[in-house]
N, C-alpha and C positions, 0 to 999 in steps of 0.2 A: 799039391802045391801048398807051400806054407810061406808065411811072411817072415822076413828078416828085417831087423832095425839096426841102423848104425846109430847107437845112442850118443856118440860124440857129435854127430851132425844134427840130431833132432832138436828143434827149437820150440816145439809145442805150439805150432801155428794153428793146429786144429783142423786143417784141411781134411785129413784122413777121417776124423770123427764125423765130419759133415757128409763126406762121400760114402763112408762105410761104417755107420754107427754100430752095426752088429759085430764089427771086428775091432774097433778102436774106441777109446774113451779118453777123457782127460781127468786126472785126479784133482783134488782140491787145490793143489799148488800149480796147476796148469801143465803138469807133465803128462805126456802121452802114456797110455796103458794099452797093451795088446790084450783085448778081451778074448779073442779066439785066434790062436796062432795058425791053425789049419782049418781054413774055411771049407764049407760044403761046396759041392759043385754049383749050387745055385748062388753062391756068394763070390765065386772066383772073379766074375766081371767087376764087382765092386772093389775087390782087392786090387786088381790091375788098374782100375781108374784111380784109386788112392795112391798107388805107387807112381803113376804118371803125373799126378798133380802135386806131389810133395815138393814144396818150394826149395828144399835144400837136398833133395835126392837121398833122404835118410832111409827110405823104404825100398825093399827089393823082394823078389820071390825066389824060392828054391824048391826043388823037388821034395815032396813029403817023404 
């Protein structure tokens, strides 16, 4: 599983960084950064939670 981001939709709300800080971060300008595109099996639940909580549906998953 890997994360996909629709950068046109992302507003930098930070929800993903709160839910999955090992996978996402915000840069100094408040833009989201994908820290780890392909999470380990122990991080997949966090990725799915972040995808579900994104307020603008900018996150999705795909097969790795």
